[in-house]
NUMI-115200 format. One record per residue: residue number from 1; residue in one letter; x, y, z of N, C-alpha, C, O, CB in turn. Coordinates in steps of 0.05 Angstrom, whole numbers, plus 5000, padded with zeros to 4 digits. Glycine has a CB too. Layout:
// NUMI-115200
+------+------+------+------+------+------+------+------+------+------+------+------+------+------+------+------+------+
! resi ! resn !  npx !  npy !  npz ! capx ! capy ! capz !  cpx !  cpy !  cpz !  opx !  opy !  opz ! cbpx ! cbpy ! cbpz !
+------+------+------+------+------+------+------+------+------+------+------+------+------+------+------+------+------+
!  NUM !    a !    X !    Y !    Z !    X !    Y !    Z !    X !    Y !    Z !    X !    Y !    Z !    X !    Y !    Z !
...
+------+------+------+------+------+------+------+------+------+------+------+------+------+------+------+------+------+
// end
This chain:
// NUMI-115200
+------+------+------+------+------+------+------+------+------+------+------+------+------+------+------+------+------+
! resi ! resn !  npx !  npy !  npz ! capx ! capy ! capz !  cpx !  cpy !  cpz !  opx !  opy !  opz ! cbpx ! cbpy ! cbpz !
+------+------+------+------+------+------+------+------+------+------+------+------+------+------+------+------+------+
!    1 !    m ! 7258 ! 4870 ! 4464 ! 7265 ! 4890 ! 4490 ! 7286 ! 4870 ! 4511 ! 7310 ! 4870 ! 4517 ! 7230 ! 4901 ! 4510 !
!    2 !    r ! 7271 ! 4859 ! 4516 ! 7294 ! 4835 ! 4536 ! 7296 ! 4813 ! 4525 ! 7279 ! 4800 ! 4513 ! 7284 ! 4825 ! 4566 !
!    3 !    a ! 7323 ! 4809 ! 4530 ! 7326 ! 4776 ! 4521 ! 7316 ! 4753 ! 4545 ! 7320 ! 4729 ! 4542 ! 7363 ! 4768 ! 4514 !
!    4 !    y ! 7307 ! 4760 ! 4561 ! 7299 ! 4733 ! 4582 ! 7274 ! 4734 ! 4589 ! 7264 ! 4757 ! 4589 ! 7313 ! 4730 ! 4611 !
!    5 !    e ! 7260 ! 4713 ! 4594 ! 7233 ! 4722 ! 4610 ! 7229 ! 4733 ! 4634 ! 7246 ! 4732 ! 4651 ! 7219 ! 4703 ! 4614 !
!    6 !    l ! 7200 ! 4749 ! 4637 ! 7194 ! 4753 ! 4657 ! 7171 ! 4739 ! 4676 ! 7150 ! 4735 ! 4664 ! 7192 ! 4773 ! 4653 !
!    7 !    a ! 7171 ! 4730 ! 4705 ! 7153 ! 4721 ! 4710 ! 7128 ! 4734 ! 4712 ! 7129 ! 4756 ! 4722 ! 7158 ! 4711 ! 4726 !
!    8 !    a ! 7106 ! 4725 ! 4704 ! 7075 ! 4746 ! 4705 ! 7079 ! 4746 ! 4741 ! 7091 ! 4734 ! 4759 ! 7033 ! 4725 ! 4687 !
!    9 !    g ! 7060 ! 4768 ! 4736 ! 7043 ! 4772 ! 4763 ! 7080 ! 4786 ! 4782 ! 7075 ! 4793 ! 4805 ! 7023 ! 4729 ! 4780 !
!   10 !    t ! 7097 ! 4788 ! 4777 ! 7114 ! 4795 ! 4791 ! 7119 ! 4821 ! 4789 ! 7113 ! 4831 ! 4767 ! 7131 ! 4781 ! 4788 !
!   11 !    d ! 7136 ! 4843 ! 4813 ! 7140 ! 4866 ! 4808 ! 7159 ! 4872 ! 4778 ! 7151 ! 4887 ! 4760 ! 7151 ! 4876 ! 4833 !
!   12 !    a ! 7180 ! 4862 ! 4776 ! 7195 ! 4863 ! 4756 ! 7180 ! 4870 ! 4724 ! 7183 ! 4889 ! 4710 ! 7209 ! 4839 ! 4758 !
!   13 !    f ! 7156 ! 4838 ! 4719 ! 7145 ! 4844 ! 4700 ! 7121 ! 4860 ! 4699 ! 7107 ! 4859 ! 4679 ! 7142 ! 4825 ! 4692 !
!   14 !    a ! 7115 ! 4875 ! 4717 ! 7096 ! 4895 ! 4722 ! 7105 ! 4930 ! 4705 ! 7092 ! 4946 ! 4692 ! 7095 ! 4896 ! 4758 !
!   15 !    e ! 7141 ! 4931 ! 4717 ! 7157 ! 4943 ! 4711 ! 7152 ! 4941 ! 4683 ! 7138 ! 4958 ! 4670 ! 7180 ! 4937 ! 4722 !
!   16 !    a ! 7165 ! 4918 ! 4673 ! 7169 ! 4921 ! 4644 ! 7148 ! 4933 ! 4629 ! 7151 ! 4952 ! 4614 ! 7174 ! 4897 ! 4633 !
!   17 !    v ! 7124 ! 4918 ! 4634 ! 7098 ! 4931 ! 4620 ! 7097 ! 4949 ! 4616 ! 7103 ! 4956 ! 4593 ! 7079 ! 4932 ! 4628 !
!   18 !    l ! 7091 ! 4963 ! 4631 ! 7098 ! 4996 ! 4641 ! 7120 ! 5015 ! 4624 ! 7116 ! 5036 ! 4612 ! 7111 ! 4995 ! 4673 !
!   19 !    d ! 7144 ! 4999 ! 4628 ! 7167 ! 5018 ! 4608 ! 7158 ! 5016 ! 4579 ! 7161 ! 5035 ! 4563 ! 7201 ! 5005 ! 4608 !
!   20 !    l ! 7146 ! 4989 ! 4574 ! 7143 ! 4983 ! 4551 ! 7125 ! 5005 ! 4536 ! 7130 ! 5016 ! 4514 ! 7135 ! 4957 ! 4552 !
!   21 !    v ! 7100 ! 5007 ! 4553 ! 7082 ! 5017 ! 4550 ! 7083 ! 5051 ! 4538 ! 7072 ! 5063 ! 4520 ! 7072 ! 5010 ! 4572 !
!   22 !    e ! 7098 ! 5057 ! 4553 ! 7117 ! 5085 ! 4558 ! 7128 ! 5096 ! 4528 ! 7129 ! 5118 ! 4517 ! 7147 ! 5078 ! 4581 !
!   23 !    q ! 7134 ! 5068 ! 4521 ! 7153 ! 5082 ! 4490 ! 7139 ! 5074 ! 4469 ! 7151 ! 5069 ! 4448 ! 7186 ! 5070 ! 4482 !
!   24 !    i ! 7112 ! 5070 ! 4470 ! 7099 ! 5068 ! 4438 ! 7087 ! 5105 ! 4442 ! 7075 ! 5121 ! 4456 ! 7064 ! 5033 ! 4432 !
!   25 !    p ! 7102 ! 5098 ! 4417 ! 7095 ! 5129 ! 4404 ! 7063 ! 5138 ! 4398 ! 7044 ! 5123 ! 4392 ! 7110 ! 5132 ! 4375 !
!   26 !    p ! 7065 ! 5163 ! 4401 ! 7040 ! 5171 ! 4392 ! 7026 ! 5163 ! 4363 ! 7039 ! 5161 ! 4341 ! 7042 ! 5197 ! 4393 !
!   27 !    g ! 7005 ! 5159 ! 4366 ! 6990 ! 5150 ! 4337 ! 6992 ! 5116 ! 4328 ! 6986 ! 5105 ! 4307 ! 7007 ! 5167 ! 4311 !
!   28 !    r ! 7002 ! 5106 ! 4353 ! 7016 ! 5071 ! 4344 ! 7001 ! 5062 ! 4375 ! 6999 ! 5076 ! 4396 ! 7065 ! 5065 ! 4341 !
!   29 !    v ! 6994 ! 5039 ! 4372 ! 6981 ! 5018 ! 4389 ! 6996 ! 4994 ! 4394 ! 7013 ! 4988 ! 4377 ! 6957 ! 5010 ! 4378 !
!   30 !    m ! 6993 ! 4976 ! 4417 ! 6999 ! 4953 ! 4419 ! 6983 ! 4931 ! 4429 ! 6975 ! 4939 ! 4451 ! 7016 ! 4954 ! 4428 !
!   31 !    s ! 6972 ! 4904 ! 4424 ! 6952 ! 4895 ! 4440 ! 6971 ! 4883 ! 4461 ! 6995 ! 4881 ! 4462 ! 6931 ! 4876 ! 4425 !
!   32 !    y ! 6951 ! 4876 ! 4477 ! 6959 ! 4866 ! 4507 ! 6981 ! 4832 ! 4497 ! 7004 ! 4826 ! 4505 ! 6919 ! 4857 ! 4529 !
!   33 !    g ! 6971 ! 4824 ! 4487 ! 6981 ! 4800 ! 4477 ! 7012 ! 4806 ! 4460 ! 7031 ! 4790 ! 4460 ! 6957 ! 4787 ! 4458 !
!   34 !    q ! 7011 ! 4821 ! 4452 ! 7037 ! 4838 ! 4435 ! 7053 ! 4846 ! 4456 ! 7078 ! 4845 ! 4455 ! 7030 ! 4867 ! 4415 !
!   35 !    i ! 7045 ! 4851 ! 4469 ! 7066 ! 4868 ! 4495 ! 7071 ! 4842 ! 4514 ! 7091 ! 4843 ! 4528 ! 7046 ! 4900 ! 4518 !
!   36 !    a ! 7056 ! 4821 ! 4517 ! 7069 ! 4792 ! 4529 ! 7094 ! 4784 ! 4516 ! 7117 ! 4779 ! 4522 ! 7049 ! 4766 ! 4525 !
!   37 !    a ! 7079 ! 4784 ! 4491 ! 7103 ! 4761 ! 4481 ! 7133 ! 4781 ! 4476 ! 7155 ! 4770 ! 4477 ! 7091 ! 4743 ! 4443 !
!   38 !    e ! 7131 ! 4803 ! 4472 ! 7151 ! 4825 ! 4470 ! 7169 ! 4815 ! 4492 ! 7191 ! 4807 ! 4485 ! 7139 ! 4858 ! 4474 !
!   39 !    l ! 7160 ! 4813 ! 4526 ! 7174 ! 4811 ! 4547 ! 7172 ! 4778 ! 4550 ! 7170 ! 4769 ! 4572 ! 7163 ! 4829 ! 4570 !
!   40 !    g ! 7174 ! 4762 ! 4529 ! 7183 ! 4733 ! 4529 ! 7160 ! 4724 ! 4548 ! 7169 ! 4712 ! 4567 ! 7218 ! 4726 ! 4543 !
!   41 !    s ! 7133 ! 4726 ! 4549 ! 7112 ! 4708 ! 4567 ! 7087 ! 4712 ! 4541 ! 7086 ! 4730 ! 4524 ! 7102 ! 4726 ! 4607 !
!   42 !    r ! 7067 ! 4687 ! 4545 ! 7045 ! 4689 ! 4545 ! 7024 ! 4710 ! 4558 ! 7007 ! 4716 ! 4542 ! 7043 ! 4671 ! 4549 !
!   43 !    a ! 7022 ! 4719 ! 4576 ! 7015 ! 4731 ! 4597 ! 6992 ! 4753 ! 4596 ! 6986 ! 4768 ! 4614 ! 7038 ! 4741 ! 4606 !
!   44 !    s ! 6981 ! 4751 ! 4571 ! 6968 ! 4773 ! 4560 ! 6944 ! 4788 ! 4587 ! 6945 ! 4812 ! 4594 ! 6952 ! 4761 ! 4529 !
!   45 !    r ! 6927 ! 4772 ! 4596 ! 6917 ! 4772 ! 4620 ! 6926 ! 4792 ! 4636 ! 6915 ! 4813 ! 4642 ! 6919 ! 4750 ! 4630 !
!   46 !    q ! 6952 ! 4782 ! 4646 ! 6966 ! 4791 ! 4665 ! 6973 ! 4821 ! 4654 ! 6969 ! 4839 ! 4670 ! 6989 ! 4771 ! 4673 !
!   47 !    v ! 6981 ! 4825 ! 4637 ! 6986 ! 4855 ! 4619 ! 6953 ! 4873 ! 4632 ! 6954 ! 4891 ! 4649 ! 6985 ! 4847 ! 4572 !
!   48 !    g ! 6935 ! 4865 ! 4623 ! 6911 ! 4876 ! 4623 ! 6912 ! 4884 ! 4657 ! 6908 ! 4907 ! 4664 ! 6887 ! 4854 ! 4609 !
!   49 !    k ! 6914 ! 4869 ! 4672 ! 6914 ! 4872 ! 4704 ! 6937 ! 4894 ! 4714 ! 6933 ! 4911 ! 4731 ! 6922 ! 4839 ! 4720 !
!   50 !    v ! 6962 ! 4892 ! 4699 ! 6978 ! 4912 ! 4697 ! 6963 ! 4939 ! 4695 ! 6962 ! 4956 ! 4712 ! 6995 ! 4907 ! 4677 !
!   51 !    m ! 6953 ! 4940 ! 4670 ! 6949 ! 4970 ! 4662 ! 6928 ! 4983 ! 4679 ! 6929 ! 5006 ! 4688 ! 6939 ! 4973 ! 4633 !
!   52 !    a ! 6900 ! 4954 ! 4684 ! 6886 ! 4963 ! 4701 ! 6890 ! 4972 ! 4732 ! 6875 ! 4986 ! 4745 ! 6873 ! 4949 ! 4699 !
!   53 !    h ! 6910 ! 4961 ! 4740 ! 6918 ! 4963 ! 4765 ! 6934 ! 4990 ! 4774 ! 6931 ! 5005 ! 4793 ! 6934 ! 4940 ! 4769 !
!   54 !    g ! 6957 ! 4993 ! 4746 ! 6981 ! 5013 ! 4754 ! 6986 ! 5025 ! 4729 ! 7006 ! 5038 ! 4726 ! 7010 ! 5001 ! 4766 !
!   55 !    g ! 6972 ! 5023 ! 4712 ! 6978 ! 5036 ! 4686 ! 6959 ! 5065 ! 4679 ! 6953 ! 5072 ! 4656 ! 6973 ! 5013 ! 4663 !
!   56 !    a ! 6952 ! 5078 ! 4702 ! 6935 ! 5104 ! 4701 ! 6952 ! 5121 ! 4684 ! 6944 ! 5133 ! 4664 ! 6928 ! 5117 ! 4731 !
!   57 !    d ! 6981 ! 5124 ! 4696 ! 6993 ! 5146 ! 4694 ! 7012 ! 5135 ! 4667 ! 7033 ! 5147 ! 4664 ! 7007 ! 5156 ! 4723 !
!   58 !    a ! 7007 ! 5119 ! 4653 ! 7010 ! 5109 ! 4634 ! 7003 ! 5109 ! 4609 ! 6984 ! 5093 ! 4604 ! 7009 ! 5098 ! 4639 !
!   59 !    p ! 7012 ! 5122 ! 4589 ! 6991 ! 5123 ! 4561 ! 6971 ! 5093 ! 4550 ! 6974 ! 5081 ! 4529 ! 7015 ! 5129 ! 4535 !
!   60 !    w ! 6953 ! 5090 ! 4568 ! 6934 ! 5067 ! 4565 ! 6919 ! 5058 ! 4539 ! 6919 ! 5038 ! 4525 ! 6914 ! 5072 ! 4583 !
!   61 !    w ! 6906 ! 5079 ! 4539 ! 6897 ! 5082 ! 4509 ! 6921 ! 5066 ! 4492 ! 6911 ! 5047 ! 4481 ! 6893 ! 5118 ! 4499 !
!   62 !    r ! 6944 ! 5068 ! 4487 ! 6954 ! 5054 ! 4468 ! 6953 ! 5031 ! 4468 ! 6961 ! 5019 ! 4447 ! 6974 ! 5058 ! 4465 !
!   63 !    v ! 6942 ! 5013 ! 4494 ! 6946 ! 4981 ! 4490 ! 6919 ! 4977 ! 4489 ! 6904 ! 4991 ! 4503 ! 6963 ! 4960 ! 4514 !
!   64 !    v ! 6910 ! 4959 ! 4472 ! 6884 ! 4953 ! 4462 ! 6886 ! 4922 ! 4463 ! 6905 ! 4909 ! 4470 ! 6877 ! 4966 ! 4431 !
!   65 !    h ! 6856 ! 4912 ! 4451 ! 6852 ! 4885 ! 4446 ! 6860 ! 4875 ! 4419 ! 6859 ! 4890 ! 4400 ! 6827 ! 4880 ! 4450 !
!   66 !    a ! 6867 ! 4850 ! 4415 ! 6880 ! 4846 ! 4386 ! 6863 ! 4849 ! 4364 ! 6872 ! 4851 ! 4341 ! 6892 ! 4818 ! 4383 !
!   67 !    d ! 6832 ! 4851 ! 4370 ! 6821 ! 4873 ! 4348 ! 6821 ! 4887 ! 4339 ! 6816 ! 4889 ! 4315 ! 6811 ! 4880 ! 4345 !
!   68 !    g ! 6827 ! 4912 ! 4362 ! 6829 ! 4941 ! 4355 ! 6814 ! 4956 ! 4377 ! 6814 ! 4980 ! 4382 ! 6816 ! 4947 ! 4327 !
!   69 !    r ! 6798 ! 4929 ! 4390 ! 6783 ! 4958 ! 4410 ! 6797 ! 4960 ! 4430 ! 6815 ! 4946 ! 4439 ! 6751 ! 4958 ! 4422 !
!   70 !    p ! 6783 ! 4985 ! 4439 ! 6796 ! 4998 ! 4461 ! 6791 ! 4982 ! 4487 ! 6774 ! 4965 ! 4485 ! 6787 ! 5027 ! 4464 !
!   71 !    a ! 6802 ! 4986 ! 4510 ! 6800 ! 4986 ! 4536 ! 6776 ! 4983 ! 4545 ! 6763 ! 5004 ! 4541 ! 6809 ! 5006 ! 4545 !
!   72 !    d ! 6763 ! 4966 ! 4557 ! 6725 ! 4963 ! 4563 ! 6733 ! 4985 ! 4589 ! 6749 ! 4990 ! 4608 ! 6706 ! 4918 ! 4576 !
!   73 !    g ! 6701 ! 4996 ! 4571 ! 6694 ! 5017 ! 4598 ! 6714 ! 5043 ! 4590 ! 6718 ! 5060 ! 4607 ! 6705 ! 5002 ! 4636 !
!   74 !    h ! 6725 ! 5045 ! 4569 ! 6738 ! 5077 ! 4569 ! 6741 ! 5081 ! 4533 ! 6759 ! 5093 ! 4521 ! 6778 ! 5079 ! 4589 !
!   75 !    e ! 6722 ! 5071 ! 4523 ! 6713 ! 5078 ! 4496 ! 6714 ! 5110 ! 4483 ! 6724 ! 5116 ! 4462 ! 6686 ! 5069 ! 4497 !
!   76 !    a ! 6702 ! 5124 ! 4497 ! 6702 ! 5153 ! 4501 ! 6724 ! 5168 ! 4502 ! 6733 ! 5184 ! 4486 ! 6690 ! 5160 ! 4521 !
!   77 !    e ! 6733 ! 5160 ! 4525 ! 6761 ! 5175 ! 4532 ! 6783 ! 5175 ! 4514 ! 6798 ! 5193 ! 4508 ! 6772 ! 5165 ! 4555 !
!   78 !    a ! 6785 ! 5137 ! 4503 ! 6809 ! 5134 ! 4484 ! 6805 ! 5145 ! 4452 ! 6821 ! 5150 ! 4433 ! 6815 ! 5101 ! 4483 !
!   79 !    l ! 6773 ! 5147 ! 4455 ! 6777 ! 5158 ! 4424 ! 6778 ! 5184 ! 4423 ! 6779 ! 5191 ! 4399 ! 6756 ! 5150 ! 4404 !
!   80 !    r ! 6779 ! 5201 ! 4436 ! 6786 ! 5229 ! 4444 ! 6818 ! 5233 ! 4435 ! 6828 ! 5247 ! 4417 ! 6780 ! 5234 ! 4478 !
!   81 !    r ! 6835 ! 5211 ! 4458 ! 6864 ! 5208 ! 4452 ! 6865 ! 5202 ! 4425 ! 6873 ! 5221 ! 4412 ! 6879 ! 5186 ! 4469 !
!   82 !    y ! 6859 ! 5182 ! 4411 ! 6869 ! 5176 ! 4382 ! 6862 ! 5194 ! 4362 ! 6875 ! 5198 ! 4341 ! 6859 ! 5151 ! 4373 !
!   83 !    r ! 6840 ! 5207 ! 4371 ! 6841 ! 5234 ! 4349 ! 6859 ! 5253 ! 4355 ! 6873 ! 5264 ! 4338 ! 6816 ! 5251 ! 4348 !
!   84 !    a ! 6862 ! 5258 ! 4380 ! 6885 ! 5282 ! 4379 ! 6913 ! 5278 ! 4365 ! 6926 ! 5295 ! 4352 ! 6892 ! 5290 ! 4409 !
!   85 !    e ! 6920 ! 5244 ! 4371 ! 6942 ! 5235 ! 4360 ! 6946 ! 5229 ! 4339 ! 6969 ! 5225 ! 4331 ! 6948 ! 5221 ! 4367 !
!   86 !    g ! 6920 ! 5225 ! 4320 ! 6919 ! 5215 ! 4297 ! 6923 ! 5189 ! 4290 ! 6932 ! 5183 ! 4267 ! 6932 ! 5227 ! 4287 !
!   87 !    t ! 6917 ! 5172 ! 4310 ! 6911 ! 5142 ! 4303 ! 6896 ! 5133 ! 4286 ! 6875 ! 5146 ! 4283 ! 6902 ! 5129 ! 4320 !
!   88 !    r ! 6900 ! 5111 ! 4272 ! 6882 ! 5105 ! 4253 ! 6869 ! 5085 ! 4257 ! 6878 ! 5064 ! 4267 ! 6890 ! 5102 ! 4231 !
!   89 !    l ! 6834 ! 5090 ! 4249 ! 6817 ! 5078 ! 4260 ! 6792 ! 5067 ! 4239 ! 6783 ! 5079 ! 4220 ! 6810 ! 5096 ! 4282 !
!   90 !    r ! 6786 ! 5048 ! 4247 ! 6757 ! 5034 ! 4232 ! 6729 ! 5044 ! 4243 ! 6724 ! 5049 ! 4267 ! 6755 ! 4999 ! 4237 !
!   91 !    h ! 6714 ! 5045 ! 4223 ! 6691 ! 5054 ! 4232 ! 6668 ! 5035 ! 4230 ! 6666 ! 5031 ! 4206 ! 6686 ! 5079 ! 4219 !
!   92 !    g ! 6651 ! 5022 ! 4241 ! 6637 ! 5002 ! 4234 ! 6610 ! 5005 ! 4250 ! 6607 ! 5023 ! 4267 ! 6651 ! 4976 ! 4238 !
!   93 !    a ! 6585 ! 4978 ! 4242 ! 6566 ! 4987 ! 4252 ! 6569 ! 4984 ! 4286 ! 6552 ! 4993 ! 4302 ! 6543 ! 4975 ! 4237 !
!   94 !    s ! 6588 ! 4972 ! 4291 ! 6589 ! 4965 ! 4325 ! 6607 ! 4987 ! 4335 ! 6617 ! 4982 ! 4357 ! 6602 ! 4932 ! 4336 !
!   95 !    g ! 6613 ! 5009 ! 4322 ! 6625 ! 5024 ! 4334 ! 6659 ! 5033 ! 4326 ! 6662 ! 5041 ! 4303 ! 6621 ! 5012 ! 4355 !
!   96 !    y ! 6672 ! 5033 ! 4335 ! 6706 ! 5045 ! 4324 ! 6721 ! 5020 ! 4335 ! 6714 ! 5008 ! 4355 ! 6722 ! 5082 ! 4341 !
!   97 !    r ! 6744 ! 5014 ! 4317 ! 6765 ! 4996 ! 4323 ! 6790 ! 5015 ! 4319 ! 6788 ! 5039 ! 4314 ! 6766 ! 4970 ! 4303 !
!   98 !    i ! 6814 ! 5001 ! 4324 ! 6842 ! 5009 ! 4318 ! 6844 ! 5005 ! 4288 ! 6826 ! 4991 ! 4278 ! 6864 ! 4993 ! 4335 !
!   99 !    d ! 6862 ! 5013 ! 4272 ! 6871 ! 4995 ! 4244 ! 6899 ! 4982 ! 4258 ! 6919 ! 4995 ! 4262 ! 6878 ! 5018 ! 4209 !
!  100 !    m ! 6896 ! 4961 ! 4262 ! 6917 ! 4947 ! 4269 ! 6937 ! 4947 ! 4253 ! 6960 ! 4954 ! 4259 ! 6910 ! 4924 ! 4273 !
!  101 !    r ! 6929 ! 4937 ! 4227 ! 6951 ! 4937 ! 4208 ! 6970 ! 4958 ! 4209 ! 6994 ! 4955 ! 4211 ! 6942 ! 4937 ! 4184 !
!  102 !    s ! 6956 ! 4987 ! 4206 ! 6971 ! 5014 ! 4203 ! 6987 ! 5024 ! 4230 ! 7008 ! 5036 ! 4229 ! 6948 ! 5037 ! 4194 !
!  103 !    a ! 6974 ! 5018 ! 4252 ! 6976 ! 5030 ! 4272 ! 6988 ! 5011 ! 4297 ! 6992 ! 5021 ! 4319 ! 6951 ! 5042 ! 4276 !
!  104 !    t ! 6991 ! 4991 ! 4292 ! 7016 ! 4970 ! 4307 ! 7045 ! 4983 ! 4310 ! 7059 ! 4996 ! 4295 ! 7023 ! 4940 ! 4286 !
!  105 !    w ! 7047 ! 4978 ! 4332 ! 7084 ! 4985 ! 4334 ! 7091 ! 4967 ! 4340 ! 7079 ! 4953 ! 4356 ! 7099 ! 5005 ! 4352 !
!  106 !    h ! 7124 ! 4959 ! 4324 ! 7134 ! 4939 ! 4327 ! 7156 ! 4948 ! 4346 ! 7167 ! 4966 ! 4332 ! 7140 ! 4926 ! 4303 !
!  107 !    p ! 7172 ! 4947 ! 4375 ! 7186 ! 4957 ! 4380 ! 7212 ! 4944 ! 4370 ! 7232 ! 4958 ! 4365 ! 7180 ! 4963 ! 4401 !
!  108 !    s ! 7214 ! 4922 ! 4369 ! 7240 ! 4917 ! 4355 ! 7248 ! 4904 ! 4326 ! 7228 ! 4898 ! 4312 ! 7251 ! 4902 ! 4371 !
!  109 !    p ! 7265 ! 4900 ! 4320 ! 7259 ! 4896 ! 4281 ! 7261 ! 4872 ! 4285 ! 7277 ! 4864 ! 4302 ! 7284 ! 4907 ! 4252 !
!  110 !    p ! 7243 ! 4852 ! 4270 ! 7240 ! 4826 ! 4262 ! 7264 ! 4807 ! 4254 ! 7274 ! 4810 ! 4232 ! 7223 ! 4827 ! 4242 !
!  111 !    p ! 7273 ! 4789 ! 4271 ! 7304 ! 4772 ! 4265 ! 7298 ! 4774 ! 4241 ! 7277 ! 4777 ! 4228 ! 7313 ! 4737 ! 4277 !
!  112 !    p ! 7332 ! 4769 ! 4232 ! 7336 ! 4763 ! 4199 ! 7323 ! 4735 ! 4198 ! 7316 ! 4722 ! 4217 ! 7373 ! 4760 ! 4188 !
!  113 !    l ! 7318 ! 4728 ! 4168 ! 7312 ! 4707 ! 4160 ! 7340 ! 4683 ! 4153 ! 7358 ! 4687 ! 4136 ! 7293 ! 4717 ! 4139 !
!  114 !    v ! 7337 ! 4660 ! 4168 ! 7356 ! 4641 ! 4159 ! 7344 ! 4625 ! 4137 ! 7322 ! 4618 ! 4130 ! 7366 ! 4623 ! 4182 !
!  115 !    e ! 7367 ! 4623 ! 4128 ! 7352 ! 4610 ! 4094 ! 7371 ! 4577 ! 4102 ! 7369 ! 4558 ! 4086 ! 7368 ! 4636 ! 4049 !
+------+------+------+------+------+------+------+------+------+------+------+------+------+------+------+------+------+
// end
């Protein structure tokens, strides 16, 4: 997405997080850590803070924990939205999770292999 690093905790970082979240297509997700990495950062917790404090108007349900769990406290509403969008889910004894293998969105192509 951007070729430069953004300082976590800045308005520019928050804006970049929200811009990226807006681009995640229906039925797809990214983890907090994947969003941070795409922005040249390791600040996955800061991504969570941005979403908690400024992400209400963004498609927040498309940002999940690395293990496929939705945002804490929003599981029921997120599930409704996942079903409406056709997001691939896995069901187990402890509830549901996103099938990260099939639902993860990669906004930029991987770099070419160097031999």
